[in-house]
C-alpha positions, 0 to 999 in steps of 0.5 A: 607395197614393197614388192611394188617399190621393188618392181619400180626400183628394178625397172629404173636400175635396168634403164639407168645402167645401159643409159649410163654405160652408153652415155659414158662410152660415146662422145660429149660436145667439144667446144666449138671455136668462133670463126670470123665471117660465118653465117647461119642459114635456117631450115624448117628442121634447124640451122647450118653454120657456114662460111663462103668466099668468092662468087659463082655457081660452082664452089669448092666445098669442104666437109669435115669430120666426126665431132669437128667443125668448119675450123678443122679446115683453117689451114687448107682455107687459108691456102685456098684464099688466092684461088680463083673460086667460090669456097664454102665450109660448113658445120655439118648438122649436129656439129659445131654450131649447125643445130638439127631437131632430129635423132638421125645423122646418117650418111644419107641424111647428111646428104640431103642436108648439104644439098639443100644448103647448096640449093639455098646458096644457089650453088649448082656444081661443087668440087667436094672435098671431105675428111674422115666422116665428111669424106664418107658424106662427100662420097655419097653425095657424088654417087647419088647427085652425080649432076652436082659433083664435078670432082671429088677429094677424099681424104681418109673417108671412114665409111668402108667395112671394118675401116673405122677404128675406135677403142674400148666399148665405143669401137664396138658400139660405133659398128653396124649391127646389134650393139649399134642398134641397141645403143641407139634405142638407149640414146633415143630414150628420154633419160639419155636426154636428162643425163647426157644433154650435151652427148654426141651419141646419136650422131656417132651411133646413126652415122656409123650404122650407115657405114659398112656395105651400105656406104661401100656399095655406093663408091661404084656409083661415083662418076666424078673424078676423084683424088684420094689422100691417105696417110700411112700413119692413120690409126683412125681409118687405117691406110690398109683400107686405102687401096679398096676405096680407090679400086671401088671408084672408077678412074680414081687415083690414091696418093699415099703419104708417109707413116708420120702423117696420121688422120687429121690431114687438113691440120697436118698437111694443109698445104698438100690437101689444098693444092689437091683440091685446087687441081681437081677444082681446075679439071685436072685428072686424078692421075695428073693431080696425083703427079703434080703434087710431087712438086715440092709437096711430097716427102720421100717415099710418098706419091700416087700408089700403084695398085 
């Protein structure tokens, strides 16, 4: 009897310790602010919260970053209010108020969900803009559904091999490889769901598992005219990776921003980001859009990168 109790206790401890380690290392759920005018689309596996304005079968679509929500684009959304276009912003499934019954939030999974929403809303083509994780998803949409993406704006996308920088154990787990796979098994276990019901561990682990070469190999398949915007002060996806992303996408243009500009560009530089989106939506070539941003929106030392 004593041996049996010891065995049970040992098994419980073996399961409990890694669960706590993973649960304490990975993100929880931040508050999602209410945004007037949002709607919810229902699907077999969940719901997607979105906001739309304007009309037409072509739209500007905005995709937020990890642990974000459509409110991340508030400043850009306001700047785009006067554009003669349809615009849409969404909570990606698993984030904000978009709930999805799944344990997989990889880039390809999210691509399918974004396209399903476009179909539901009657949107045939998009000018697609994404920041950080949303930029990684946006590039994948453009690569795998070239008929749906007319132009693309990538704001410091996070998927390039080695480019996502996180501190501590989170940084080691949020990287493709053995630790990521082991932590994913733990986060999918029943004990984890009981102890950490509001964790975003699976969102973090399963999306970063599809970063690296799996993501960068897609970039050569992007055919949409692409504008890339990146801050030299970015400590989450460092600017050092910007040139590699730019070179991987044929015909793209990279706008380099100063060291005072960090990772959250839609909040830090909304007017500039919105103008870049408008120019690309209007049919400007990436080089022309990059040059046009110099008209009062760029600071000294900023501009189109030459490489």
